[in-house]
HTML snippet that shows the backbone in 3Dmol.js (N, CA, C, O; Angstrom):
<script src="https://3Dmol.org/build/3Dmol-min.js"></script>
<div id="view" style="width:600px;height:400px;position:relative"></div>
<script>
const pdb = `
ATOM      1  N   UNK A   1       1.444  -5.176   1.790  1.00  0.00           N
ATOM      2  CA  UNK A   1       1.335  -4.159   3.224  1.00  0.00           C
ATOM      3  C   UNK A   1       0.402  -2.954   3.167  1.00  0.00           C
ATOM      4  O   UNK A   1       0.637  -2.091   2.321  1.00  0.00           O
ATOM      5  N   UNK A   2      -0.901  -2.786   4.204  1.00  0.00           N
ATOM      6  CA  UNK A   2      -1.762  -1.906   4.404  1.00  0.00           C
ATOM      7  C   UNK A   2      -1.193  -0.692   4.275  1.00  0.00           C
ATOM      8  O   UNK A   2      -0.210  -0.199   4.829  1.00  0.00           O
ATOM      9  N   UNK A   3      -2.029  -0.229   3.375  1.00  0.00           N
ATOM     10  CA  UNK A   3      -1.846   1.619   3.482  1.00  0.00           C
ATOM     11  C   UNK A   3      -2.904   2.052   4.814  1.00  0.00           C
ATOM     12  O   UNK A   3      -3.910   1.396   5.084  1.00  0.00           O
ATOM     13  N   UNK A   4      -2.539   3.071   5.448  1.00  0.00           N
ATOM     14  CA  UNK A   4      -3.314   3.493   6.547  1.00  0.00           C
ATOM     15  C   UNK A   4      -3.571   5.098   6.215  1.00  0.00           C
ATOM     16  O   UNK A   4      -2.694   5.761   5.661  1.00  0.00           O
ATOM     17  N   UNK A   5      -4.877   5.677   6.610  1.00  0.00           N
ATOM     18  CA  UNK A   5      -4.811   7.379   6.262  1.00  0.00           C
ATOM     19  C   UNK A   5      -5.726   7.726   7.394  1.00  0.00           C
ATOM     20  O   UNK A   5      -6.643   8.528   7.219  1.00  0.00           O
ATOM     21  N   UNK A   6      -5.502   7.129   8.595  1.00  0.00           N
ATOM     22  CA  UNK A   6      -5.980   7.695   9.789  1.00  0.00           C
ATOM     23  C   UNK A   6      -4.232   7.783  10.639  1.00  0.00           C
ATOM     24  O   UNK A   6      -3.144   7.358  10.250  1.00  0.00           O
ATOM     25  N   UNK A   7      -4.648   8.558  11.963  1.00  0.00           N
ATOM     26  CA  UNK A   7      -3.626   8.479  12.929  1.00  0.00           C
ATOM     27  C   UNK A   7      -3.663   6.937  13.489  1.00  0.00           C
ATOM     28  O   UNK A   7      -4.671   6.303  13.800  1.00  0.00           O
ATOM     29  N   UNK A   8      -2.313   6.505  13.536  1.00  0.00           N
ATOM     30  CA  UNK A   8      -1.994   5.004  14.453  1.00  0.00           C
ATOM     31  C   UNK A   8      -0.894   4.950  15.244  1.00  0.00           C
ATOM     32  O   UNK A   8       0.066   5.712  15.127  1.00  0.00           O
ATOM     33  N   UNK A   9      -0.989   4.121  16.007  1.00  0.00           N
ATOM     34  CA  UNK A   9       0.033   3.882  17.060  1.00  0.00           C
ATOM     35  C   UNK A   9       0.571   2.412  17.253  1.00  0.00           C
ATOM     36  O   UNK A   9       0.016   1.461  17.804  1.00  0.00           O
ATOM     37  N   UNK A  10       1.810   2.491  16.645  1.00  0.00           N
ATOM     38  CA  UNK A  10       2.610   0.842  16.421  1.00  0.00           C
ATOM     39  C   UNK A  10       3.512   0.823  17.410  1.00  0.00           C
ATOM     40  O   UNK A  10       4.027   1.835  17.885  1.00  0.00           O
ATOM     41  N   UNK A  11       3.791  -0.586  17.837  1.00  0.00           N
ATOM     42  CA  UNK A  11       2.684  -1.483  18.020  1.00  0.00           C
ATOM     43  C   UNK A  11       1.627  -0.924  18.529  1.00  0.00           C
ATOM     44  O   UNK A  11       1.823   0.157  19.084  1.00  0.00           O
ATOM     45  N   UNK A  12       0.208  -1.466  18.505  1.00  0.00           N
ATOM     46  CA  UNK A  12      -0.589  -1.457  19.724  1.00  0.00           C
ATOM     47  C   UNK A  12      -0.067  -1.806  20.848  1.00  0.00           C
ATOM     48  O   UNK A  12       0.792  -2.688  20.839  1.00  0.00           O
ATOM     49  N   UNK A  13      -0.390  -1.311  21.841  1.00  0.00           N
ATOM     50  CA  UNK A  13       0.221  -1.833  23.107  1.00  0.00           C
ATOM     51  C   UNK A  13       1.170  -1.323  23.423  1.00  0.00           C
ATOM     52  O   UNK A  13       1.320  -0.129  23.165  1.00  0.00           O
ATOM     53  N   UNK A  14       2.546  -2.349  24.368  1.00  0.00           N
ATOM     54  CA  UNK A  14       3.792  -2.251  24.405  1.00  0.00           C
ATOM     55  C   UNK A  14       4.583  -1.684  23.423  1.00  0.00           C
ATOM     56  O   UNK A  14       3.972  -1.671  22.354  1.00  0.00           O
ATOM     57  N   UNK A  15       5.803  -1.162  23.340  1.00  0.00           N
ATOM     58  CA  UNK A  15       6.806  -1.029  22.341  1.00  0.00           C
ATOM     59  C   UNK A  15       7.187  -2.441  21.649  1.00  0.00           C
ATOM     60  O   UNK A  15       6.897  -3.608  21.914  1.00  0.00           O
ATOM     61  N   UNK A  16       7.958  -1.825  20.653  1.00  0.00           N
ATOM     62  CA  UNK A  16       8.340  -3.169  20.188  1.00  0.00           C
ATOM     63  C   UNK A  16       9.465  -3.684  20.963  1.00  0.00           C
ATOM     64  O   UNK A  16      10.117  -2.985  21.738  1.00  0.00           O
ATOM     65  N   UNK A  17       9.721  -5.172  20.691  1.00  0.00           N
ATOM     66  CA  UNK A  17      10.693  -5.429  22.254  1.00  0.00           C
ATOM     67  C   UNK A  17      12.353  -5.081  21.290  1.00  0.00           C
ATOM     68  O   UNK A  17      12.461  -4.792  20.098  1.00  0.00           O
ATOM     69  N   UNK A  18      13.243  -5.212  22.124  1.00  0.00           N
ATOM     70  CA  UNK A  18      14.712  -4.994  22.362  1.00  0.00           C
ATOM     71  C   UNK A  18      14.908  -5.799  20.743  1.00  0.00           C
ATOM     72  O   UNK A  18      14.361  -6.861  20.447  1.00  0.00           O
ATOM     73  N   UNK A  19      15.674  -5.122  19.976  1.00  0.00           N
ATOM     74  CA  UNK A  19      16.409  -6.281  19.222  1.00  0.00           C
ATOM     75  C   UNK A  19      15.527  -6.678  17.825  1.00  0.00           C
ATOM     76  O   UNK A  19      15.723  -7.456  16.891  1.00  0.00           O
ATOM     77  N   UNK A  20      14.272  -5.564  18.246  1.00  0.00           N
ATOM     78  CA  UNK A  20      13.214  -5.702  16.915  1.00  0.00           C
ATOM     79  C   UNK A  20      13.903  -5.593  15.743  1.00  0.00           C
ATOM     80  O   UNK A  20      14.816  -4.771  15.661  1.00  0.00           O
ATOM     81  N   UNK A  21      13.521  -6.506  14.539  1.00  0.00           N
ATOM     82  CA  UNK A  21      13.834  -5.547  13.307  1.00  0.00           C
ATOM     83  C   UNK A  21      13.742  -4.765  12.752  1.00  0.00           C
ATOM     84  O   UNK A  21      12.539  -5.024  12.775  1.00  0.00           O
ATOM     85  N   UNK A  22      13.810  -3.765  12.068  1.00  0.00           N
ATOM     86  CA  UNK A  22      13.843  -2.525  11.605  1.00  0.00           C
ATOM     87  C   UNK A  22      12.492  -2.656  10.857  1.00  0.00           C
ATOM     88  O   UNK A  22      12.071  -3.768  10.540  1.00  0.00           O
ATOM     89  N   UNK A  23      11.856  -1.587  10.592  1.00  0.00           N
ATOM     90  CA  UNK A  23      10.350  -1.306   9.645  1.00  0.00           C
ATOM     91  C   UNK A  23      10.671  -0.677   8.692  1.00  0.00           C
ATOM     92  O   UNK A  23      11.168   0.416   8.966  1.00  0.00           O
ATOM     93  N   UNK A  24      10.575  -0.965   7.472  1.00  0.00           N
ATOM     94  CA  UNK A  24      10.091   0.080   6.380  1.00  0.00           C
ATOM     95  C   UNK A  24       8.981   0.719   6.517  1.00  0.00           C
ATOM     96  O   UNK A  24       8.002   0.016   6.765  1.00  0.00           O
ATOM     97  N   UNK A  25       8.792   2.062   6.415  1.00  0.00           N
ATOM     98  CA  UNK A  25       7.540   2.733   6.260  1.00  0.00           C
ATOM     99  C   UNK A  25       7.679   3.429   4.901  1.00  0.00           C
ATOM    100  O   UNK A  25       8.680   4.062   4.566  1.00  0.00           O
ATOM    101  N   UNK A  26       6.784   3.285   4.285  1.00  0.00           N
ATOM    102  CA  UNK A  26       6.291   3.744   2.786  1.00  0.00           C
ATOM    103  C   UNK A  26       5.037   4.961   3.254  1.00  0.00           C
ATOM    104  O   UNK A  26       3.975   4.927   3.877  1.00  0.00           O
ATOM    105  N   UNK A  27       5.871   6.017   2.546  1.00  0.00           N
ATOM    106  CA  UNK A  27       4.477   7.266   2.565  1.00  0.00           C
ATOM    107  C   UNK A  27       4.176   7.644   1.177  1.00  0.00           C
ATOM    108  O   UNK A  27       5.008   7.589   0.272  1.00  0.00           O
ATOM    109  N   UNK A  28       3.114   7.980   1.058  1.00  0.00           N
ATOM    110  CA  UNK A  28       2.625   8.113  -0.182  1.00  0.00           C
ATOM    111  C   UNK A  28       2.008   9.648   0.041  1.00  0.00           C
ATOM    112  O   UNK A  28       1.025   9.629   0.782  1.00  0.00           O
ATOM    113  N   UNK A  29       2.324  10.783  -0.375  1.00  0.00           N
ATOM    114  CA  UNK A  29       2.087  12.136   0.569  1.00  0.00           C
ATOM    115  C   UNK A  29       0.867  12.435  -0.492  1.00  0.00           C
ATOM    116  O   UNK A  29      -0.134  12.764   0.144  1.00  0.00           O
ATOM    117  N   UNK A  30       0.688  12.427  -1.600  1.00  0.00           N
ATOM    118  CA  UNK A  30      -0.666  12.908  -1.852  1.00  0.00           C
ATOM    119  C   UNK A  30      -1.068  14.189  -1.912  1.00  0.00           C
ATOM    120  O   UNK A  30      -2.247  14.543  -1.918  1.00  0.00           O
ATOM    121  N   UNK A  31       0.386  15.290  -1.983  1.00  0.00           N
ATOM    122  CA  UNK A  31      -0.182  16.791  -1.409  1.00  0.00           C
ATOM    123  C   UNK A  31      -0.366  16.924  -0.269  1.00  0.00           C
ATOM    124  O   UNK A  31      -0.725  18.073  -0.012  1.00  0.00           O
ATOM    125  N   UNK A  32      -0.255  15.945   1.031  1.00  0.00           N
ATOM    126  CA  UNK A  32      -0.380  15.954   2.456  1.00  0.00           C
ATOM    127  C   UNK A  32       1.085  15.629   2.644  1.00  0.00           C
ATOM    128  O   UNK A  32       2.020  15.609   1.842  1.00  0.00           O
ATOM    129  N   UNK A  33       0.992  15.320   4.252  1.00  0.00           N
ATOM    130  CA  UNK A  33       2.024  15.143   5.060  1.00  0.00           C
ATOM    131  C   UNK A  33       2.126  13.654   5.712  1.00  0.00           C
ATOM    132  O   UNK A  33       1.166  12.951   5.396  1.00  0.00           O
ATOM    133  N   UNK A  34       3.153  12.979   6.616  1.00  0.00           N
ATOM    134  CA  UNK A  34       2.729  12.019   7.657  1.00  0.00           C
ATOM    135  C   UNK A  34       3.874  12.440   8.754  1.00  0.00           C
ATOM    136  O   UNK A  34       5.093  12.275   8.711  1.00  0.00           O
ATOM    137  N   UNK A  35       3.212  12.920   9.548  1.00  0.00           N
ATOM    138  CA  UNK A  35       4.460  13.014  11.029  1.00  0.00           C
ATOM    139  C   UNK A  35       4.473  11.584  11.445  1.00  0.00           C
ATOM    140  O   UNK A  35       3.523  10.802  11.439  1.00  0.00           O
ATOM    141  N   UNK A  36       5.616  11.387  11.781  1.00  0.00           N
ATOM    142  CA  UNK A  36       6.039  10.532  12.936  1.00  0.00           C
ATOM    143  C   UNK A  36       6.527  10.802  13.939  1.00  0.00           C
ATOM    144  O   UNK A  36       7.280  11.770  13.827  1.00  0.00           O
ATOM    145  N   UNK A  37       6.441  10.246  15.284  1.00  0.00           N
ATOM    146  CA  UNK A  37       6.600  10.447  16.290  1.00  0.00           C
ATOM    147  C   UNK A  37       6.968   9.310  17.075  1.00  0.00           C
ATOM    148  O   UNK A  37       6.443   8.244  16.752  1.00  0.00           O
ATOM    149  N   UNK A  38       7.927   9.317  18.239  1.00  0.00           N
ATOM    150  CA  UNK A  38       8.731   8.418  18.839  1.00  0.00           C
ATOM    151  C   UNK A  38       8.202   8.556  20.379  1.00  0.00           C
ATOM    152  O   UNK A  38       8.267   9.658  20.922  1.00  0.00           O
ATOM    153  N   UNK A  39       7.646   7.358  21.119  1.00  0.00           N
ATOM    154  CA  UNK A  39       7.300   7.541  22.390  1.00  0.00           C
ATOM    155  C   UNK A  39       8.670   7.382  23.410  1.00  0.00           C
ATOM    156  O   UNK A  39       9.487   6.461  23.444  1.00  0.00           O
ATOM    157  N   UNK A  40       8.612   8.481  24.125  1.00  0.00           N
ATOM    158  CA  UNK A  40      10.166   8.331  24.938  1.00  0.00           C
ATOM    159  C   UNK A  40       9.942   7.189  26.123  1.00  0.00           C
ATOM    160  O   UNK A  40      10.860   6.717  26.792  1.00  0.00           O
ATOM    161  N   UNK A  41       8.561   6.845  26.248  1.00  0.00           N
ATOM    162  CA  UNK A  41       8.323   5.818  27.239  1.00  0.00           C
ATOM    163  C   UNK A  41       8.082   6.400  28.625  1.00  0.00           C
ATOM    164  O   UNK A  41       8.101   5.656  29.606  1.00  0.00           O
ATOM    165  N   UNK A  42       7.898   7.461  28.715  1.00  0.00           N
ATOM    166  CA  UNK A  42       6.886   8.364  29.626  1.00  0.00           C
ATOM    167  C   UNK A  42       5.965   9.248  29.628  1.00  0.00           C
ATOM    168  O   UNK A  42       5.663  10.031  30.529  1.00  0.00           O
ATOM    169  N   UNK A  43       5.180   9.013  27.831  1.00  0.00           N
ATOM    170  CA  UNK A  43       4.468   9.378  27.685  1.00  0.00           C
ATOM    171  C   UNK A  43       4.378  10.693  26.511  1.00  0.00           C
ATOM    172  O   UNK A  43       3.435  11.043  25.800  1.00  0.00           O
ATOM    173  N   UNK A  44       5.872  11.280  26.655  1.00  0.00           N
ATOM    174  CA  UNK A  44       6.175  12.026  26.080  1.00  0.00           C
ATOM    175  C   UNK A  44       6.351  11.517  24.301  1.00  0.00           C
ATOM    176  O   UNK A  44       6.737  10.399  23.960  1.00  0.00           O
ATOM    177  N   UNK A  45       6.013  12.499  23.465  1.00  0.00           N
ATOM    178  CA  UNK A  45       5.875  12.053  22.431  1.00  0.00           C
ATOM    179  C   UNK A  45       6.858  12.926  21.449  1.00  0.00           C
ATOM    180  O   UNK A  45       6.666  14.132  21.604  1.00  0.00           O
ATOM    181  N   UNK A  46       8.000  12.569  20.345  1.00  0.00           N
ATOM    182  CA  UNK A  46       8.711  13.390  19.995  1.00  0.00           C
ATOM    183  C   UNK A  46       8.951  12.933  18.546  1.00  0.00           C
ATOM    184  O   UNK A  46       9.078  11.761  18.193  1.00  0.00           O
ATOM    185  N   UNK A  47       9.012  14.372  17.503  1.00  0.00           N
ATOM    186  CA  UNK A  47       8.878  13.833  16.101  1.00  0.00           C
ATOM    187  C   UNK A  47      10.325  13.763  15.917  1.00  0.00           C
ATOM    188  O   UNK A  47      11.223  14.393  16.475  1.00  0.00           O
ATOM    189  N   UNK A  48      10.360  12.763  14.919  1.00  0.00           N
ATOM    190  CA  UNK A  48      11.313  12.571  14.368  1.00  0.00           C
ATOM    191  C   UNK A  48      12.261  13.395  13.206  1.00  0.00           C
ATOM    192  O   UNK A  48      11.682  13.735  12.174  1.00  0.00           O
ATOM    193  N   UNK A  49      13.401  13.650  13.330  1.00  0.00           N
ATOM    194  CA  UNK A  49      14.113  14.680  12.186  1.00  0.00           C
ATOM    195  C   UNK A  49      13.562  14.124  10.949  1.00  0.00           C
ATOM    196  O   UNK A  49      13.528  13.001  10.447  1.00  0.00           O
ATOM    197  N   UNK A  50      13.027  15.607  10.537  1.00  0.00           N
ATOM    198  CA  UNK A  50      12.371  15.279   9.155  1.00  0.00           C
ATOM    199  C   UNK A  50      11.028  15.381   9.127  1.00  0.00           C
ATOM    200  O   UNK A  50      10.387  15.554   8.091  1.00  0.00           O
ATOM    201  N   UNK A  51      10.536  15.278  10.272  1.00  0.00           N
ATOM    202  CA  UNK A  51       9.091  14.615  10.191  1.00  0.00           C
ATOM    203  C   UNK A  51       8.361  16.139  10.462  1.00  0.00           C
ATOM    204  O   UNK A  51       8.785  17.079  11.134  1.00  0.00           O
ATOM    205  N   UNK A  52       7.347  16.036   9.831  1.00  0.00           N
ATOM    206  CA  UNK A  52       6.602  15.739   8.914  1.00  0.00           C
ATOM    207  C   UNK A  52       7.132  15.729   7.780  1.00  0.00           C
ATOM    208  O   UNK A  52       7.941  16.567   7.382  1.00  0.00           O
ATOM    209  N   UNK A  53       6.576  14.442   6.944  1.00  0.00           N
ATOM    210  CA  UNK A  53       7.098  14.154   5.449  1.00  0.00           C
ATOM    211  C   UNK A  53       6.082  14.307   4.593  1.00  0.00           C
ATOM    212  O   UNK A  53       5.052  13.635   4.539  1.00  0.00           O
ATOM    213  N   UNK A  54       6.527  15.556   3.672  1.00  0.00           N
ATOM    214  CA  UNK A  54       5.250  15.660   2.521  1.00  0.00           C
ATOM    215  C   UNK A  54       6.028  15.119   1.409  1.00  0.00           C
ATOM    216  O   UNK A  54       6.006  15.945   0.497  1.00  0.00           O
ATOM    217  N   UNK A  55       6.396  14.557   1.240  1.00  0.00           N
ATOM    218  CA  UNK A  55       6.675  14.227   0.116  1.00  0.00           C
ATOM    219  C   UNK A  55       7.104  12.397   0.119  1.00  0.00           C
ATOM    220  O   UNK A  55       7.419  11.720   1.098  1.00  0.00           O
ATOM    221  N   UNK A  56       6.991  12.014  -1.145  1.00  0.00           N
ATOM    222  CA  UNK A  56       6.739  10.184  -1.429  1.00  0.00           C
ATOM    223  C   UNK A  56       7.854   9.822  -0.399  1.00  0.00           C
ATOM    224  O   UNK A  56       8.685  10.724  -0.296  1.00  0.00           O
ATOM    225  N   UNK A  57       8.058   8.861   0.299  1.00  0.00           N
ATOM    226  CA  UNK A  57       9.348   8.462   0.915  1.00  0.00           C
ATOM    227  C   UNK A  57       9.469   6.772   1.573  1.00  0.00           C
ATOM    228  O   UNK A  57       8.662   6.010   2.105  1.00  0.00           O
ATOM    229  N   UNK A  58      10.619   6.711   1.284  1.00  0.00           N
ATOM    230  CA  UNK A  58      10.578   5.213   2.097  1.00  0.00           C
ATOM    231  C   UNK A  58      11.673   5.359   3.095  1.00  0.00           C
ATOM    232  O   UNK A  58      12.838   5.574   2.760  1.00  0.00           O
ATOM    233  N   UNK A  59      11.310   5.249   4.214  1.00  0.00           N
ATOM    234  CA  UNK A  59      12.063   4.840   5.795  1.00  0.00           C
ATOM    235  C   UNK A  59      12.241   3.777   6.316  1.00  0.00           C
ATOM    236  O   UNK A  59      11.316   2.968   6.393  1.00  0.00           O
ATOM    237  N   UNK A  60      13.531   3.500   6.828  1.00  0.00           N
ATOM    238  CA  UNK A  60      13.817   2.469   7.369  1.00  0.00           C
ATOM    239  C   UNK A  60      14.074   2.726   8.742  1.00  0.00           C
ATOM    240  O   UNK A  60      15.203   3.149   8.992  1.00  0.00           O
ATOM    241  N   UNK A  61      13.004   2.512  10.027  1.00  0.00           N
ATOM    242  CA  UNK A  61      13.203   2.720  11.268  1.00  0.00           C
ATOM    243  C   UNK A  61      13.762   1.539  12.136  1.00  0.00           C
ATOM    244  O   UNK A  61      13.383   0.370  12.059  1.00  0.00           O
ATOM    245  N   UNK A  62      14.648   1.997  12.907  1.00  0.00           N
ATOM    246  CA  UNK A  62      15.045   1.382  13.947  1.00  0.00           C
ATOM    247  C   UNK A  62      14.128   1.215  15.045  1.00  0.00           C
ATOM    248  O   UNK A  62      14.161   2.013  15.983  1.00  0.00           O
ATOM    249  N   UNK A  63      13.257   0.190  15.018  1.00  0.00           N
ATOM    250  CA  UNK A  63      11.897   0.322  16.326  1.00  0.00           C
ATOM    251  C   UNK A  63      12.211  -0.440  17.520  1.00  0.00           C
ATOM    252  O   UNK A  63      11.364  -0.774  18.349  1.00  0.00           O
ATOM    253  N   UNK A  64      13.878  -0.800  17.611  1.00  0.00           N
ATOM    254  CA  UNK A  64      14.022  -1.553  18.650  1.00  0.00           C
ATOM    255  C   UNK A  64      13.728  -0.786  20.303  1.00  0.00           C
ATOM    256  O   UNK A  64      14.294   0.258  20.627  1.00  0.00           O
ATOM    257  N   UNK A  65      13.009  -1.334  20.977  1.00  0.00           N
ATOM    258  CA  UNK A  65      12.068  -0.877  22.282  1.00  0.00           C
ATOM    259  C   UNK A  65      11.471   0.327  22.199  1.00  0.00           C
ATOM    260  O   UNK A  65      11.651   1.164  23.083  1.00  0.00           O
ATOM    261  N   UNK A  66      10.717   0.557  21.169  1.00  0.00           N
ATOM    262  CA  UNK A  66      10.243   2.164  20.703  1.00  0.00           C
ATOM    263  C   UNK A  66       8.537   1.866  20.292  1.00  0.00           C
ATOM    264  O   UNK A  66       8.102   0.847  19.756  1.00  0.00           O
ATOM    265  N   UNK A  67       7.791   3.018  20.700  1.00  0.00           N
ATOM    266  CA  UNK A  67       6.644   2.569  20.254  1.00  0.00           C
ATOM    267  C   UNK A  67       6.307   4.240  19.062  1.00  0.00           C
ATOM    268  O   UNK A  67       6.331   5.402  19.466  1.00  0.00           O
ATOM    269  N   UNK A  68       6.050   3.812  17.734  1.00  0.00           N
ATOM    270  CA  UNK A  68       5.315   5.039  16.885  1.00  0.00           C
ATOM    271  C   UNK A  68       4.236   5.393  16.506  1.00  0.00           C
ATOM    272  O   UNK A  68       3.310   4.637  16.212  1.00  0.00           O
ATOM    273  N   UNK A  69       4.224   6.762  16.463  1.00  0.00           N
ATOM    274  CA  UNK A  69       2.609   7.567  16.421  1.00  0.00           C
ATOM    275  C   UNK A  69       2.703   7.978  14.736  1.00  0.00           C
ATOM    276  O   UNK A  69       3.574   8.673  14.214  1.00  0.00           O
ATOM    277  N   UNK A  70       1.879   7.520  14.267  1.00  0.00           N
ATOM    278  CA  UNK A  70       1.968   8.177  12.609  1.00  0.00           C
ATOM    279  C   UNK A  70       0.683   8.614  12.578  1.00  0.00           C
ATOM    280  O   UNK A  70      -0.295   7.922  12.863  1.00  0.00           O
ATOM    281  N   UNK A  71       0.661  10.314  12.066  1.00  0.00           N
ATOM    282  CA  UNK A  71      -0.412  10.988  11.856  1.00  0.00           C
ATOM    283  C   UNK A  71      -0.607  11.489  10.281  1.00  0.00           C
ATOM    284  O   UNK A  71      -0.097  12.581  10.028  1.00  0.00           O
ATOM    285  N   UNK A  72      -1.020  11.077   9.629  1.00  0.00           N
ATOM    286  CA  UNK A  72      -1.612  11.473   8.296  1.00  0.00           C
ATOM    287  C   UNK A  72      -2.228  12.542   7.869  1.00  0.00           C
ATOM    288  O   UNK A  72      -3.317  12.628   8.436  1.00  0.00           O
ATOM    289  N   UNK A  73      -2.003  13.583   6.978  1.00  0.00           N
ATOM    290  CA  UNK A  73      -2.884  14.849   6.991  1.00  0.00           C
ATOM    291  C   UNK A  73      -2.892  15.043   5.373  1.00  0.00           C
ATOM    292  O   UNK A  73      -2.168  14.750   4.422  1.00  0.00           O
ATOM    293  N   UNK A  74      -3.986  15.629   5.584  1.00  0.00           N
ATOM    294  CA  UNK A  74      -4.034  16.014   3.752  1.00  0.00           C
ATOM    295  C   UNK A  74      -4.322  15.286   2.727  1.00  0.00           C
ATOM    296  O   UNK A  74      -4.261  15.707   1.572  1.00  0.00           O
ATOM    297  N   UNK A  75      -4.737  13.876   3.122  1.00  0.00           N
ATOM    298  CA  UNK A  75      -4.661  12.875   1.956  1.00  0.00           C
ATOM    299  C   UNK A  75      -3.508  12.145   1.851  1.00  0.00           C
ATOM    300  O   UNK A  75      -3.385  11.387   0.888  1.00  0.00           O
ATOM    301  N   UNK A  76      -2.599  12.244   2.708  1.00  0.00           N
ATOM    302  CA  UNK A  76      -1.248  11.352   2.857  1.00  0.00           C
ATOM    303  C   UNK A  76      -1.881  10.005   3.150  1.00  0.00           C
ATOM    304  O   UNK A  76      -3.053   9.786   3.456  1.00  0.00           O
ATOM    305  N   UNK A  77      -0.789   9.062   2.983  1.00  0.00           N
ATOM    306  CA  UNK A  77      -1.280   7.534   3.444  1.00  0.00           C
ATOM    307  C   UNK A  77       0.064   6.798   3.732  1.00  0.00           C
ATOM    308  O   UNK A  77       1.060   7.195   3.127  1.00  0.00           O
ATOM    309  N   UNK A  78       0.169   5.807   4.566  1.00  0.00           N
ATOM    310  CA  UNK A  78       1.354   4.851   4.873  1.00  0.00           C
ATOM    311  C   UNK A  78       1.094   3.413   5.043  1.00  0.00           C
ATOM    312  O   UNK A  78       0.010   2.855   5.210  1.00  0.00           O
ATOM    313  N   UNK A  79       2.227   2.928   4.974  1.00  0.00           N
ATOM    314  CA  UNK A  79       2.471   1.461   5.153  1.00  0.00           C
ATOM    315  C   UNK A  79       4.023   1.086   5.864  1.00  0.00           C
ATOM    316  O   UNK A  79       5.166   1.371   5.509  1.00  0.00           O
ATOM    317  N   UNK A  80       3.502   0.346   6.987  1.00  0.00           N
ATOM    318  CA  UNK A  80       4.712  -0.063   7.751  1.00  0.00           C
ATOM    319  C   UNK A  80       4.760  -1.783   7.499  1.00  0.00           C
ATOM    320  O   UNK A  80       3.862  -2.601   7.695  1.00  0.00           O
ATOM    321  N   UNK A  81       6.239  -2.008   6.962  1.00  0.00           N
ATOM    322  CA  UNK A  81       6.376  -3.235   6.884  1.00  0.00           C
ATOM    323  C   UNK A  81       7.599  -3.904   7.567  1.00  0.00           C
ATOM    324  O   UNK A  81       8.263  -3.152   8.281  1.00  0.00           O
ATOM    325  N   UNK A  82       8.012  -5.213   7.463  1.00  0.00           N
ATOM    326  CA  UNK A  82       8.870  -5.630   7.954  1.00  0.00           C
ATOM    327  C   UNK A  82      10.273  -5.678   7.007  1.00  0.00           C
ATOM    328  O   UNK A  82      11.316  -6.138   7.472  1.00  0.00           O
TER     329      UNK A  82
END
`;
const viewer = $3Dmol.createViewer("view");
viewer.addModel(pdb, "pdb");
viewer.setStyle({}, {cartoon: {color: "spectrum"}});
viewer.zoomTo();
viewer.render();
</script>
């Protein structure tokens, strides 16, 4: 799994398909944080509950029909896998 330290929108382009397999997000906070937001489909982004994540974490996201924006800060990194 690749680690990222810059803002990314996943998937690139359209939202994940309906019924897509949930994704595992691994956060390595490194004294920073990672904000995770979901696209509501109309250009509005809302933060997930408990975001930003400022501790090392493993999160399981139900990505079905959604696009997510990940914004790391202060040295934090994240990885997204299947």
